[in-house]
N, C-alpha and C positions, 0 to 999 in steps of 0.2 A: 392067323387065328380066324378061321372061317365060321360064320354064324350058321346056326341050324336053319334059320328062316330066311326068306327072300323078301326084300322090301321094294316098294314101287312108289313113285310120286311124280307129279307134274313139276318139271324143273324150270318152267318159264312162267312169267307173271300171268295172272288171270286176265281175261278180256280178249278182244279181237287182235290178231296180229298175223304177220305173214307166215311165221313159223312157230310151232309149239313143240316142246320136247317132253316125252315121258321117259323117265329113267328107272331102270330096274337093276337091282344088284343082289346077288346071292347064288346059291348052288342050283336053283331052279331056273336061272335066267336063260340058259340054253334051251331047256324044254319049253319055256314060255315062247321063246323065239320060234321054235319049230311049230308050235300050235298057232301062233298069230301070223306067221309069215309063210308057212309051208315048209320051211327048212331054216336051219340056223345059218346065218351068213358066215363066210370065212372071217377069221379075226382081223380087225382093223381095216376092213374093206367096206366102203359104203355100197349098200345094195338098195336099188330102187324097186319098189313093188307095192302090192296091196297089203293092208293090215286087216285081218279077217276076224269076224266074231265067231261064236260057237256054231252057228248054222252055215258058216262058209261065206256069208255075205261080206262085202268089203265095207269096213268102217271108214277107211281113208286110204289115200295113197301117199307114199313119202319115202324117206330114206331111213334105213336101219343100219346101225353099226354095232357089232359085237366085239367086246374086249374080253379075252380069255384071261383068267387068273394065272399068275399074279400081276399081269401087265395091264392094270387098270387103275383108275383113281382110287377105288376102295380096296384094291388088292384081291377082290372077288371077281367072278364072272359078272360082267355088266352089259346090259343091252340098252341102247338108246334108240327111241323111235321119234323121228323128226317128221311131224305131219303139219297140216295146216293149223294155224294158231287161232282156233275158235274154242270158246269155253265148252260147248257141247261135245265137239269132236275130241278134245283132250280128255274130258271126263269119260267118254265112251271107251277110249283106249286104256285109261287107267282102270276102269271097272273090269275090262276084259282081263287085264293082268292080275287083278285081285281074284277073279273067277278061277284063274289057272294056278292059284296057290300062293301068290304074293300077298303081303299085307301092306297097309298104308304106312309109309315111313314117318317117323317122328321128325320134328324140326331138327335139322343138322345131323341126321343119322348117317347120311352118306359120308360126311366129313368125319364123323365120329368113328365109323368103321375104317376109314383111311388111317386115322390115328392109331386105332387099336391093332391094325395090321401092319404098323410100322412103315406106312407109305409117307407120312408126314409127322412132324412132332406137333406139340400143342400150340406153340407160337405160330407155326405155319397154318394150322387149322383156324386159329383166331384171325390170322391175316386174311383168310378167304372172306370171312364175314366183314372185316374192316374194308376190304377192297370193294365189296358189293355196296356197302353203305357210305363209302367215301363221298364227301360233298365238296371236295376241292381237288385240283390236280396234284398239289403237294401231298395231300393225305393219300391219294391213290398211289402215287409213286412210292411213298414210304411203305404202304401195305404190300406192294409188289416186292420190294426188297425183303420184307419179312417173309413173304411167301417163298422167296428164293433162298431163304436160310441165313440172311445176314445177321439177324438178331440171335438166332439159334447158335451160330458159329461163335459169337462172342461169349455167350453164356457157357457153351460147351468148353471153350478155352479156359474160362474161369474155374469151372468144375474140375477140369483136368489138373489145373495148377493146385487146387485145393487137395485133390486126391494124392498128388505127388507129395505135398507137404504132410498130409496125414500119414502116409506110408513111413516117412522119415520119423515123425514123432512117435507113432505107435510102435514102430520097431524098437525105438530106444526104450519105451515103457515095457516092452516084452522081454528085454534083456538087461535088467537092472544090475546083474552081476558084473557087467562090463565096467561099472563104477565110472561112467562118463557123465559129466554134467552137460547133458545135451541141450538144456535150456540156455547155456552159455554159448552155444554154437551160433556164430554170426550168420551162418547160411540160413537158419530158420527165420531169424529176424528179417533178413534180406528178402527171402521169399514172401513172408507175410506182408512186408511193406509193398512189394510189387503187386501182390494180389489186391491189396486195398486201393492202390493207385489205379489199377485196371478197373476195379469195381466202381470207383468214383467216375471214371470216364464213361462206363456203361450206364451208370445212373443218370448222368447228364444227358446222354443221347436218348435214354428211355423217357426222361421227362419231356424232352423236345418231341419225341414220338407221340407221347400221350396228348400233348397240346395240339399236334397236327390232327390227331384222330378226333378228339373231343372239342377242339377249339379253345383258345385262351379266353378266360373270363377277365374282362377289363372293366373295372368299376371306375366311373367318373364321380369324384367326390370333391367337396369344397364348401366354402361358405355361400350363402345366398348371393345371387347376382354376379357370381364369378364367371358365368358363361358356360356352365355345364351343359345345359340343353342345346345351346348354340354349337358346342363342340360335337355333341351326339348327332345333330342334324348335319354338320359338316362331314363327319365320318361316314354317316349313312347315305349321304347324297340326296336326302329329301327331308321334308319337315316332319320328322317323327315325333318331336316334342314341341309343346307350346312355349314360345319365347316372349316374355314381357319384361318390362322394367320393374314390375312389382316383386319384391322379395317373397320367397316361399311359394312360387307358382307350382313347382314340382313337389308333389306330396306323396307320390308313390314311386315304385320302381318301374322304370321303362327299359325295355330290352330291344336290341337290334342285332341281327346276325349279319356280319359283313365279311368280305374277303379282301386282303391286301396281297396282291401278287400270288393268289392261290392259297394264302394262309388264312384259316378260318378264325374269326374273333367274335366273341359274344360281348357286345358293348352294353353296359348297364349304367343308366343315368339314375342318380339318386337325389333325394331331397337335400337342400342346403343344411349344413351342419351349424346349428346355433341353439341357444336356449330359447324356448318358445312356450307361451302359455296356451297355445292352441292345441287341443287334444289330438286332432287329426294330423297336424304337422308333427307333433311329438312322435306319433306312431310311424310317420314317414321317416323321421330321423332315426328311430330305432331300427327300422328295416335297412336304412342306409348303412349303419354300423354292422349289421348282420352280413350284408353283401361284401363289405370291406374285409371282413374276416375270412370269407370264402374265395376272395379274388386271387387270381394268378398275378395280376398287376393292377395297382391302383394309380389312376391319374388324378392327382390332387391339384385342382385348379386354383390359381391365385390371380386376383385382379391386379395386373401389373400397373394399372393407372392409379390405384389408391393404396395398395399394400406393399410395403418394402419387402425386398427379397429375403431379408433375414428373419422375418416374422413367420416362421414355419411351424406347423403343428407336429406333435409327436403321435404317430399312429402305431398300433400294435402289429406292424408288419414291416419287413425290410424291402418288400417288393413295391416300392413307391417311386413314381416319377412325378416330379413337381413341374406342372405346366403353367407357365406365366402367360396368361391370356390378355387380350386387349393391348398388345404392344403398339397398335396403330394409334391408340389414345395416349400412350406413354412415350411416344417418339423413340421407341427402341427398335432394334433390328432383330430379325429372326435368327436364332442361333441355338446351338445345343452345347451344353457343357456339364462337367462334373464338379459339384461343390460338396465337400465333406462326404465323399463316397456316394452321393446321391445324384442321379441324373436330373438335369434341369433343362427344359425346352421352352423357348420363347416363341410365341406365335399369336396369330389373330384368327379366331374361329370365324369371325364375320367376313374378313377379307380373304381368308385362305392362306395368307402369308405364314410360312413355317409349318403348314400341315404335312408337307412332304417329309420334313425332319421327324415329325411324330410318327409317320408311317414307317420310316426306316428304323426308328427306335423300337417300335412294336415288333417289326419283323426280326430284329436282332434279339429281342426278348424271347421269341419263339424258336430261335436257332435257325433262321432262314439262311439257306446256302444256295447260290445259283446252281452249283454242281450238286446233284442229289446222291452221288455214290456214298454208300456207308450209312445213309439214313434209314431208319426202320420205324414201323408203327409199334406202339406199346399201349398197354392198358394199366389201369390203376392196380390191378392185382400183381402185375409185373413189378411195378414200383414198390409195392408193399413188400414183396419178396426180396427185392434188392436192399431195401432199407433194413429188413430183418437180418439179412446176411451181413450187412455192414455193422450192425449193432453187435452181432456175435463175434465178428472179427475184432471190434474194439475191446470186447471182453477178453478175447484171446491175447491181445496185446497186453492187457492188464495182468493176465495170468503169467505171461513171460516176465514182464518187467518189475512188477510189484509183488505178486504172490509166489512166484517161482513154483507154480503148480502145474506139473506136466499133465495130470489127468484132466484138470479143468481145461487146459489148452486143447487137448485132443477132443473133448466133448464139444467145445465151442466150434472147432473146425468142422466137426461132423454135422452139427446143426446148421452152420452156415452153408455147407455143401448141400444139405437137404433142402434148404430154402431156395437156393439157386436151381436145383434140379426140378423143383416144382414148376418153374417157369416153362420149361420145355415138355414137361409131363413125364420125365424119367421117374420122378416121384410125385404121385398125385393121389388124392382121395376120390372115391367114386362120386361123392356129392358135388365135388368141384367140377368134375367132368359133366355131370348132369346139368349144372347151372350154366356152364360155358356153352354147350351145344344147344341148350334150350333157346338161346338168343338167335340161333340161325334161322334162315328161312326154310320152309318145307322144300325138299328136293335138292338140298345142297349138303 
């Protein structure tokens, strides 16, 4: 699908640099190359020479590479001009391309054209942006795997399985004269069970991929003087929060961004949870509960020197790790254990004893793996689509087992397939595409 217009943009960051690149894509790219270079270079061969303005004067000297359609990133004719990385020089080259009939590219339009021309799917397009903005090695590696199609392959396999199951179900609906109770066919139930199991596995991997991309929100909560600010400082590696013996010192939310073995975490320190007559402190406590509700993981601190281990609060989340702090004052050893399905870690934020156990625990919560094969980056929209598909498959199970409704089963399978297809862009709305590619940088 070749566009009628030709686009151009500076593909490197603004400012001084050794090399700057102007990228041009579209049916006029070869003609622009002839006008700016004197001749269009042979495809895929780097050519060194001058870049000329309309009077024939040299704007800059550098390397030009021409990619003939469809063998290019966008699937169209593409010209890349690699010159000296100065703001004025790059702008002069871009303006010359615009004079010759190109228009300024929108944010992400090169990647959008690659998607529309079936060079990449939607998850691969998003992986490009994720790779550019990755702020850790783990996130970058996951984005590369998505760019290579790891995520797409798993979604495509699910879509294919759903397609095969739909063929079976809808064929039975189309031939009712056969008088076969196809809902009693164990093969349908088996296939549906397998699809749900595969979907749960993909959902878990996608959740881990989202945490790698966005970072895990870790909220430190607990009663006053449990050592929350001390733990924040210990994790951050510097004095980010004020630490005193006075209860209620922290009255607002404090945030620190850290990495543990390349895993990004957003650590959030909150006000001590207690009843207070102080209006400012009450507002801080209100904000603390709001952060707890949004957290991916809550570290609930307990003062091991004064509070018994069985005096635990009930929080409106299952993603809680109970951290027993001040073990140096309680004559306890650092350890990690599971009590009534909840993780408990014993440490001292002041001495650092047991902090390594907490770090290992947080990495486990994010799905850390020394070997990165099979990991991919994911976004919230991917998780939303997976959750939607899972809900429709649950309804499909109900249609088989309780309602015995073949038509409802077929419809739920169709809707689940449509939800999954929206991830790769096989099924997508134009407004979704506009929103996705608007987040890209110009020139990509």
